[in-house]
C-alpha positions as CSV (number, residue, x, y, z in Angstrom):
1,M,-13.8,-7.1,12.7
2,K,-10.6,-8.0,10.7
3,Q,-6.9,-7.9,11.4
4,V,-5.0,-6.0,8.7
5,L,-1.3,-5.4,8.2
6,V,-0.5,-2.1,6.6
7,A,2.9,-1.8,5.4
8,G,3.9,2.0,4.8
9,G,1.1,2.8,7.4
10,A,3.2,5.5,9.0
11,G,3.5,7.3,5.7
12,G,1.3,9.9,3.8
13,V,-0.9,7.6,2.0
14,G,-0.7,4.9,4.7
15,E,-1.8,7.3,7.2
16,G,-5.2,7.7,5.3
17,I,-5.6,3.9,5.0
18,V,-5.0,3.2,8.7
19,R,-7.4,6.0,9.8
20,A,-10.1,4.5,7.6
21,L,-9.4,1.0,8.9
22,I,-9.3,2.2,12.5
23,G,-12.6,4.0,12.0
24,A,-14.2,0.9,10.7
25,G,-13.3,-0.9,13.8
26,H,-10.5,-3.1,12.5
27,T,-7.1,-4.0,14.3
28,V,-4.4,-2.4,12.3
29,I,-0.7,-3.5,12.6
30,V,1.7,-1.0,11.2
31,P,5.4,-1.7,11.1
32,S,7.9,1.2,10.6
33,R,11.7,1.6,11.1
34,S,10.8,4.9,12.9
35,P,9.4,4.8,16.4
36,A,8.9,8.6,16.0
37,K,6.6,8.1,13.0
38,L,4.6,5.4,14.8
39,A,4.2,7.8,17.7
40,L,2.9,10.5,15.1
41,L,0.6,8.2,13.6
42,R,-0.9,7.0,16.8
43,M,-1.7,10.7,17.4
44,R,-3.4,11.1,14.1
45,V,-5.8,8.2,13.9
46,A,-8.8,7.4,16.2
47,G,-11.8,5.2,16.2
48,P,-13.3,2.0,17.5
49,G,-10.4,-0.1,16.0
50,R,-6.9,-0.8,17.4
51,L,-3.6,0.3,16.3
52,I,-0.6,-2.1,16.9
53,E,2.8,-0.7,16.3
54,L,5.8,-2.8,15.2
55,V,9.4,-1.5,14.8
56,G,10.7,-3.3,11.7
57,H,11.6,-2.9,8.1
58,V,9.5,-4.7,5.8
59,G,11.5,-3.9,2.6
60,D,14.5,-6.0,3.8
61,V,14.4,-9.7,3.7
62,E,15.7,-10.2,7.2
63,G,13.4,-7.4,8.6
64,V,10.3,-8.5,6.9
65,L,10.8,-12.1,8.3
66,A,11.2,-10.6,11.8
67,V,7.8,-8.7,11.3
68,R,6.2,-11.9,10.0
69,D,7.3,-13.8,13.0
70,A,6.3,-11.2,15.4
71,I,2.9,-11.0,13.9
72,A,2.6,-14.8,13.9
73,R,3.7,-14.9,17.6
74,D,1.9,-12.0,19.1
75,C,-1.2,-11.3,16.7
76,G,-2.3,-14.6,15.1
77,R,-4.2,-14.6,11.9
78,L,-4.2,-11.7,9.2
79,D,-7.3,-11.0,7.2
80,A,-5.4,-8.8,4.8
81,A,-2.1,-7.3,4.0
82,V,-1.9,-3.9,2.5
83,A,1.2,-2.8,0.9
84,S,1.4,1.1,0.7
85,L,5.3,1.2,0.0
86,G,7.5,3.4,-2.2
87,G,7.8,7.1,-2.5
88,W,8.6,9.9,-5.0
89,W,11.6,11.0,-7.0
90,E,11.8,13.8,-9.4
91,E,15.2,15.1,-9.9
92,G,16.4,14.8,-13.4
93,P,16.5,12.9,-16.9
94,L,16.6,9.2,-16.8
95,L,19.8,9.1,-18.8
96,D,21.5,11.3,-16.2
97,V,20.6,8.6,-13.5
98,S,23.6,6.7,-12.3
99,V,23.6,2.8,-12.1
100,E,23.9,3.1,-8.4
101,L,21.0,5.5,-7.9
102,W,18.9,3.4,-10.2
103,D,19.5,0.3,-8.1
104,A,18.7,2.5,-4.9
105,L,15.4,3.7,-6.6
106,M,14.4,0.3,-7.8
107,N,14.9,-1.2,-4.4
108,E,12.8,1.4,-2.6
109,F,10.0,1.6,-5.2
110,L,9.7,-2.2,-6.6
111,R,11.8,-4.5,-4.7
112,S,10.1,-3.7,-1.3
113,H,6.7,-4.9,-3.0
114,F,8.1,-8.1,-4.1
115,V,9.8,-8.7,-0.8
116,F,6.5,-7.8,1.0
117,A,4.3,-10.1,-1.3
118,R,6.6,-13.2,-1.1
119,T,6.4,-13.1,2.6
120,F,2.8,-12.5,3.4
121,I,0.9,-14.0,0.5
122,P,2.2,-17.4,1.5
123,M,1.1,-16.5,5.1
124,L,-2.3,-15.8,4.0
125,R,-2.6,-19.1,1.8
126,A,-1.4,-21.0,4.9
127,Q,-4.1,-20.1,7.2
128,P,-7.7,-21.3,7.1
129,G,-9.9,-19.2,5.1
130,G,-7.1,-17.4,3.3
131,G,-7.1,-13.6,3.1
132,R,-6.8,-10.5,1.0
133,Y,-3.5,-8.9,-0.5
134,I,-3.9,-5.3,-1.4
135,G,-1.1,-3.3,-3.1
136,I,-1.2,0.4,-3.6
137,G,0.1,1.9,-6.8
138,G,0.3,5.2,-8.4
139,G,-0.9,6.7,-11.8
140,A,2.7,7.2,-13.0
141,A,2.4,3.7,-14.2
142,Y,0.2,5.1,-17.0
143,H,1.9,8.4,-17.6
144,P,5.7,8.8,-18.1
145,I,6.5,11.8,-16.0
146,P,9.6,13.9,-17.2
147,N,12.4,13.9,-14.7
148,A,10.6,11.1,-12.6
149,A,11.0,8.2,-14.8
150,P,12.3,5.8,-12.3
151,V,9.0,6.2,-10.4
152,S,6.9,5.5,-13.6
153,I,9.0,2.5,-14.6
154,A,8.8,1.0,-11.1
155,A,5.0,1.6,-10.9
156,A,4.4,-0.1,-14.4
157,A,6.4,-3.1,-13.1
158,Q,4.4,-3.3,-9.9
159,L,1.3,-3.6,-12.2
160,M,2.7,-6.6,-13.9
161,L,3.9,-8.0,-10.4
162,T,0.2,-8.0,-9.4
163,R,-0.9,-9.5,-12.5
164,A,1.7,-12.2,-12.4
165,L,0.9,-12.9,-8.6
166,R,-2.8,-13.2,-9.5
167,A,-2.0,-15.7,-12.4
168,E,0.3,-17.8,-10.4
169,V,-1.6,-18.0,-7.0
170,D,-4.1,-20.5,-7.7
171,D,-6.0,-20.3,-4.6
172,P,-9.7,-19.0,-4.6
173,A,-9.3,-18.1,-0.7
174,V,-6.5,-15.4,-1.5
175,D,-7.7,-12.4,-3.2
176,I,-4.9,-10.4,-4.8
177,V,-5.6,-6.8,-6.2
178,E,-3.9,-3.6,-6.7
179,L,-5.7,-0.1,-6.3
180,V,-4.1,2.5,-8.4
181,A,-4.4,6.1,-7.5
182,D,-4.4,7.6,-10.9
183,G,-3.6,11.1,-10.2
184,P,-1.7,13.4,-7.5
185,V,-2.5,12.5,-3.9
186,R,-3.3,15.1,-1.2
187,T,-1.4,13.9,1.9
188,R,-0.2,15.7,5.1
189,D,3.2,16.5,3.2
190,S,1.7,17.8,0.0
191,E,-1.2,19.8,1.4
192,A,0.3,23.1,0.7
193,I,0.6,22.4,-3.0
194,A,-2.5,20.3,-3.5
195,Q,-5.3,21.1,-5.8
196,P,-9.1,20.8,-5.2
197,D,-9.2,17.6,-7.8
198,W,-6.3,15.7,-6.3
199,I,-7.2,12.2,-4.6
200,T,-6.8,12.5,-0.9
201,A,-5.3,9.9,1.3
202,D,-8.4,9.5,3.2
203,E,-10.4,8.6,-0.1
204,I,-7.9,5.9,-0.9
205,G,-8.3,4.6,2.7
206,A,-12.1,4.4,2.3
207,I,-11.7,2.2,-0.7
208,V,-9.3,0.0,1.0
209,A,-11.6,-0.3,3.9
210,E,-14.1,-1.5,1.6
211,L,-12.0,-4.0,-0.1
212,V,-11.0,-5.4,3.2
213,A,-14.6,-5.7,4.3
214,D,-15.9,-7.5,1.3
215,G,-13.5,-7.5,-1.7
216,R,-15.2,-4.8,-3.8
217,T,-15.8,-1.0,-3.9
218,N,-18.8,1.1,-4.8
219,D,-16.6,4.1,-5.5
220,S,-18.0,5.6,-8.8
221,A,-14.6,6.9,-10.0
222,T,-12.8,3.5,-9.6
223,T,-12.9,1.0,-12.3
224,A,-11.7,-2.5,-12.5
225,S,-9.5,-4.5,-15.0
226,G,-8.7,-7.9,-13.7
227,P,-6.8,-7.4,-10.5
228,I,-6.2,-3.6,-11.0
229,L,-8.5,-1.2,-9.7
230,R,-8.1,2.2,-11.3
231,M,-9.0,5.1,-9.1
232,R,-9.4,8.5,-10.9
233,P,-10.0,11.8,-9.2
234,L,-13.3,13.0,-8.5
235,V,-14.2,16.1,-7.0
236,G,-16.6,15.9,-4.2
237,R,-16.2,12.0,-3.9
238,S,-18.2,11.0,-0.7
């Protein structure tokens, strides 16, 4: 079994990823600024795997280094690092967004991915056997959404971040990919408004578990273009 770091594992999509990995028997390390969210996650996942909780902030330079050092000290190697970071914002036209709000949104939606990648990809490269780096993105990268443009812009930039990392990290032992959920996602928080054809957090988790296990997925609604895996809704996916 593998040891996997899931940034954002205490969030809605992250919960589905952690549940799938725990169910597959892996050891899953989840950092969060909120001990309360970690406690809730502990109650919501179960399986033969093991959950390791870390209180820390992976979107902050000082915080992510502290998380890295704690993992190196207490957990040893990482077989995979998963970045399920970001959130949602749908509150007005792009030209009404202040510069201050723009900076805050880019920090939350994009900078956190960069900070996480520049910390943990080198860690994967430095260890014997390398490892896998898996980013989680959204379909807003392909579809500009009125009143949510900062989300779309950051998501599109995240795709290029993944492509650039894949092009620059010249190490066959480190596999860098991004799984894009190309559609709304049903999570615990969105359950009340979710439609039957929405992708679920557990479906995303199932694909991540496949990628962690052997670097590929057999999901019929997921297609690959270079390092980008595009997951489309499929009612009745099993």
